[in-house]
C-alpha positions in Angstrom: 16.0 -15.6 -1.1 16.1 -11.8 -1.2 14.2 -11.4 -4.4 11.7 -14.1 -3.3 10.7 -12.4 -0.1 11.8 -8.8 0.3 9.5 -7.4 -2.5 6.5 -8.8 -0.7 7.6 -7.5 2.7 8.4 -4.1 1.3 5.0 -3.9 -0.5 3.1 -4.8 2.7 5.0 -2.4 4.9 4.7 0.5 2.4 1.0 0.0 1.9 0.0 -0.4 5.5 1.0 1.4 8.7 -0.1 -1.6 10.7 2.2 -3.9 8.8 5.0 -1.3 9.0 4.7 -1.4 12.8 4.9 -5.2 12.7 8.1 -5.0 10.7 9.7 -2.6 13.2 8.7 -4.8 16.0 10.1 -7.9 14.2 13.5 -6.2 14.1 13.3 -5.4 17.8 12.3 -8.9 18.8 15.2 -10.3 16.8 17.8 -8.5 18.9 19.7 -10.8 21.2 17.4 -13.7 20.4 17.5 -17.0 18.6 16.1 -16.2 15.2 14.1 -19.4 14.9 12.0 -18.2 17.8 10.7 -15.2 15.9 7.4 -17.0 14.9 6.7 -17.7 18.6 7.7 -14.2 19.6 5.5 -12.5 17.0 2.6 -14.6 18.0 3.1 -13.8 21.7 3.4 -10.1 20.9 0.2 -10.2 18.9 -1.7 -12.0 21.7 -0.4 -10.1 24.7 0.9 -6.8 23.4 2.8 -4.8 26.0 2.6 -7.8 28.4 4.5 -10.1 26.0 7.2 -12.0 27.8 9.6 -11.1 25.0 9.5 -7.4 25.7 12.3 -7.2 28.2 14.3 -4.2 29.2 14.5 -1.5 26.5 12.2 -3.5 24.2 9.3 -2.2 26.2 10.2 1.3 25.4 10.6 0.4 21.8 7.1 -1.2 21.8 5.5 1.8 23.4 7.1 4.2 20.8 6.0 2.1 17.9 2.4 1.9 19.2 2.3 5.6 19.9 4.3 7.0 17.0 4.6 4.3 14.4 2.0 5.7 12.1 3.7 9.1 12.1 7.0 7.5 11.4 5.5 5.4 8.6 4.0 8.4 6.9 7.3 10.2 7.1 9.2 7.4 5.4 6.6 6.8 2.7 6.0 10.4 1.8 9.3 12.0 2.3 12.2 9.5 1.9 13.1 8.6 -1.7 14.1 5.1 -2.5 17.6 6.3 -3.4 18.1 7.9 0.1 18.7 5.0 2.5 20.6 7.4 4.8 17.4 9.3 5.5 15.5 6.1 6.1 18.1 5.0 8.7 18.1 8.3 10.4 14.3 8.4 10.6 14.1 4.8 11.8 16.7 5.5 14.5 14.1 7.5 16.3 12.8 4.2 17.6 14.3 3.6 21.1 16.8 0.7 20.8 17.2 0.9 17.0 20.7 2.0 16.3 22.2 2.3 12.8 22.5 -1.5 12.1 18.9 -2.5 13.1 17.5 0.7 11.5 19.2 -0.4 8.3 17.7 -3.9 8.7 14.2 -2.4 8.6 15.2 -0.1 5.7 16.6 -3.2 3.9 13.3 -5.1 4.0 11.4 -2.0 3.0 13.2 -1.9 -0.3 16.1 0.5 0.4 19.3 -0.9 -1.1 21.3 -1.1 2.1 22.3 -4.0 4.3 22.3 -5.1 7.9 25.8 -5.5 9.4 24.9 -7.6 12.3 27.4 -9.7 14.3 27.4 -12.5 11.7 28.0 -10.2 8.7 30.6 -8.2 10.7 32.5 -11.3 11.6 32.3 -12.8 8.1 33.5 -9.6 6.5 36.3 -9.0 9.1 34.9 -5.5 10.1 35.2 -3.8 13.4 32.3 -4.7 15.7 32.3 -1.2 17.1 32.4 0.7 13.8 28.7 1.4 13.7 27.6 1.1 17.3 25.1 3.6 18.6 26.0 4.3 22.2 22.8 5.8 23.7 19.9 7.9 22.4 21.8 11.1 23.1 24.4 10.2 20.4 21.7 10.2 17.7 21.3 13.9 18.1 25.0 14.6 17.4 26.5 15.5 14.0 28.9 12.5 14.4 25.9 10.2 14.2 24.9 11.4 10.8 28.5 11.1 9.6 28.5 7.5 10.9 25.2 6.8 9.0 26.8 8.2 5.8 29.8 5.9 6.3 27.5 3.0 6.9 25.6 3.6 3.7 28.9 3.8 1.8 29.8 0.5 3.3 26.5 -1.4 2.6 24.8 0.6 -0.2 24.0 -1.5 -3.2 24.6 -4.7 -1.2 21.1 -5.4 0.2 20.7 -8.7 -1.7 24.3 -9.8 -1.1 24.1 -9.2 2.7 20.6 -10.7 3.0 21.5 -13.9 1.2 24.8 -14.3 3.0 23.2 -13.9 6.4 20.5 -16.4 5.5 23.1 -19.0 4.5 25.0 -18.5 7.7 22.0 -18.8 9.9 20.7 -21.8 8.0 23.8 -23.7 9.0 23.4 -22.9 12.7 19.7 -24.0 12.8 19.9 -26.8 10.3 17.5 -25.2 7.9 17.7 -24.1 4.3 18.6 -20.5 3.5 15.3 -20.2 1.8 13.5 -21.3 4.9 15.4 -18.7 7.0 14.6 -16.0 4.5 11.0 -16.9 4.3 10.6 -16.5 8.1 10.7 -12.7 7.5 7.4 -13.0 5.8 5.8 -13.2 9.3 5.8 -9.4 9.1 3.0 -9.5 6.5 -0.3 -11.3 7.4 -0.9 -14.3 5.1 -4.2 -12.9 3.8 -2.5 -9.7 2.7 0.4 -11.5 1.0 -2.0 -13.1 -1.5 -3.2 -9.8 -2.8 0.1 -7.9 -2.8 1.9 -6.7 -5.9 5.6 -7.2 -5.1 7.4 -4.0 -4.5 9.6 -2.9 -7.5 12.9 -2.6 -5.8 14.1 0.0 -8.2 11.5 2.7 -7.5 8.5 3.6 -5.4 5.0 3.5 -7.0 2.7 2.2 -4.3 -0.2 4.2 -2.8 -0.4 3.7 0.9 -3.7 2.9 2.5 -3.2 5.5 5.3 -4.3 3.1 7.9 -4.0 4.2 11.5 -5.0 0.9 12.9 -3.1 -0.1 16.1 -0.6 -3.0 15.9 
């Protein structure tokens, strides 16, 4: 699951600013939504943009930020955040309105950083506190306590990207009567099919891809 799909997603997001923005928006759409609707949601977003019916509440602010600042954020991550510093990736991705530590880590996870997403399912399965890594408002992200919380999160999930990804896919597969492989493969929606065919899977141990510096809008 993880090794079948994440290397392709990471390769696409690291090579293309446009695909990176798709990946961030994928994470935003998945919040408080049935995961099996993600295909429909991504199609709707591609067709209608800011007028998509799935951009409710704070998700509109998230979308606007990604459209306006996504390329800058992408360049920061690709050029300045080493693969062994998931903490820096999470902090950078948390600039996106609505992305707290957990969802920022989700994006970092499928970009190849070895860190996991402690969403509700993983929290419950592992018996962790549901409030341990909550981000209560944008103002909290500017406080020193936020960075300390990010460090604790990386300590908790660092080195567990594959474990947490595969466990989540198995849990979700049971709910929606699909195979774990099918659930994992749904994340490939981030990368356009034509691009997947020519990608070299991202080597999860190190960064060696040259970005295309595309500033194309989502």
